[in-house]
C-alpha positions as CSV (number, residue, x, y, z in Angstrom):
1,M,78.8,-28.7,80.1
2,E,81.6,-27.0,78.6
3,W,80.3,-23.6,79.2
4,V,79.9,-24.8,83.1
5,K,83.7,-25.5,83.1
6,K,84.5,-22.4,81.4
7,Q,82.5,-20.2,84.1
8,H,84.1,-22.4,86.9
9,R,87.7,-21.4,85.5
10,L,86.9,-17.8,85.3
11,Y,85.2,-17.7,88.7
12,D,88.3,-19.6,90.3
13,V,90.6,-16.8,88.7
14,L,88.5,-14.0,89.6
15,W,88.1,-15.2,93.2
16,R,91.9,-15.5,93.5
17,E,92.4,-12.3,91.8
18,T,90.0,-10.7,94.4
19,N,91.9,-12.3,97.3
20,A,95.3,-11.1,95.8
21,I,93.9,-7.4,95.4
22,Y,92.9,-7.4,99.3
23,E,96.2,-9.1,100.0
24,A,98.2,-6.3,98.1
25,W,96.0,-3.5,99.6
26,A,96.9,-4.7,103.2
27,K,100.6,-5.2,102.3
28,R,100.9,-1.6,101.1
29,R,99.6,-0.6,104.6
30,G,102.3,-3.0,106.4
31,L,99.6,-5.7,107.4
32,S,99.2,-9.1,106.5
33,Y,96.1,-10.3,104.8
34,C,95.1,-12.2,108.0
35,E,95.9,-9.2,110.1
36,L,93.3,-7.0,108.0
37,F,90.7,-9.8,108.8
38,V,91.3,-9.5,112.5
39,F,91.2,-5.6,112.2
40,L,87.9,-6.0,110.5
41,S,86.5,-8.3,113.3
42,L,87.6,-5.8,116.0
43,S,86.1,-2.7,114.4
44,E,82.8,-4.6,113.8
45,R,82.4,-6.2,117.1
46,G,84.1,-3.9,119.4
47,E,84.7,-7.0,121.9
48,C,85.2,-10.5,120.5
49,T,87.3,-13.5,121.4
50,Q,90.0,-15.1,119.3
51,K,87.8,-18.1,118.7
52,K,85.0,-15.8,117.2
53,I,87.5,-14.3,115.0
54,C,88.8,-17.7,113.9
55,E,85.2,-18.7,113.0
56,Q,84.4,-15.4,111.1
57,W,87.2,-15.8,108.7
58,Q,88.2,-19.4,109.1
59,L,91.5,-18.7,110.3
60,P,93.7,-21.3,112.2
61,K,93.8,-20.6,116.0
62,Q,97.6,-20.4,115.7
63,T,97.5,-17.6,113.1
64,V,95.1,-15.4,115.1
65,N,96.8,-16.0,118.3
66,T,100.1,-14.9,116.9
67,I,98.4,-11.6,115.4
68,V,96.9,-10.9,118.7
69,K,100.2,-11.4,120.5
70,G,101.7,-8.9,118.1
71,L,98.9,-6.5,118.6
72,M,99.3,-6.7,122.3
73,E,103.2,-5.9,122.0
74,R,102.4,-2.9,120.1
75,G,99.8,-1.8,122.5
76,T,97.0,-2.0,120.1
77,V,94.9,-4.6,122.0
78,V,94.4,-6.0,125.4
79,L,92.9,-9.3,126.7
80,E,90.2,-9.1,129.3
81,T,88.5,-12.2,130.9
82,L,84.9,-12.6,130.2
83,Q,82.5,-12.3,133.1
84,E,80.1,-15.1,131.4
85,D,83.0,-17.4,130.7
86,R,85.9,-17.2,132.6
87,R,87.9,-19.4,130.4
88,N,87.8,-17.1,127.3
89,K,89.2,-13.6,127.0
90,A,87.8,-10.6,125.0
91,V,90.2,-9.1,122.6
92,L,89.8,-5.3,123.0
93,L,91.1,-2.4,121.1
94,T,93.1,0.1,123.3
95,A,92.6,3.8,122.5
96,E,95.7,3.8,120.3
97,G,94.3,0.6,118.6
98,R,90.8,2.2,118.0
99,A,92.4,4.9,116.1
100,Y,94.9,2.8,113.9
101,V,92.3,0.1,113.4
102,G,89.7,2.7,112.5
103,Q,91.9,4.7,110.2
104,I,92.8,1.2,108.3
105,V,89.2,0.0,108.3
106,N,87.9,3.4,107.1
107,E,90.2,3.6,104.5
108,L,89.3,0.1,103.1
109,Y,85.5,0.8,103.4
110,A,85.9,4.2,101.6
111,H,87.7,2.3,98.8
112,E,85.0,-0.3,98.7
113,Y,82.2,2.3,98.7
114,S,83.9,4.0,95.8
115,V,84.2,0.9,93.7
116,L,80.5,0.0,94.5
117,E,79.6,3.6,93.5
118,R,81.6,3.3,90.4
119,M,79.8,-0.1,89.5
120,G,76.4,1.7,89.8
121,R,73.4,0.5,91.8
122,E,72.1,-1.8,89.2
123,R,75.6,-3.9,88.8
124,A,76.3,-3.6,92.5
125,E,72.8,-5.1,93.4
126,A,73.1,-7.7,91.0
127,L,76.4,-8.7,92.1
128,M,75.2,-9.0,95.7
129,E,72.0,-10.9,94.6
130,N,74.1,-13.5,92.6
131,M,76.9,-13.9,95.1
132,A,74.1,-14.7,97.8
133,F,72.3,-16.9,95.2
134,Y,75.7,-18.8,94.4
135,N,76.5,-19.3,98.1
136,R,73.1,-20.9,98.9
137,L,73.3,-23.4,95.9
138,L,76.8,-24.1,97.0
139,R,75.8,-24.7,100.7
140,E,73.0,-27.0,99.5
141,V,75.5,-29.3,97.6
142,E,77.4,-30.1,100.8
């Protein structure tokens, strides 16, 4: 059992360190950690609602709403009523927003790709396989 506690502590430290690295990366680019998540959602989905962003990243509604309002003020996004559900609005990138968000996201992906490449295929595949396995077991405990 002692080895389990040791591994748990190590995992906790590494998980927090990973989050801190991403937070620092975002901060160096003038973004908050949560803004980075919103950028990733907008770049991946093209059109998404604030609700979908909240669900994808487990962010509070107020946080996402504040970020979207700030992006609207800067001309990065606009809101458009959805035809299929008039109660919800899609968050859409403007032309300037696509350029800005695309630059940030592409820079992040390039860094992540470089890290995975430096790890090597075998280690990267083992990392993904083990993370997926850990998550599957963690879900079963619920």
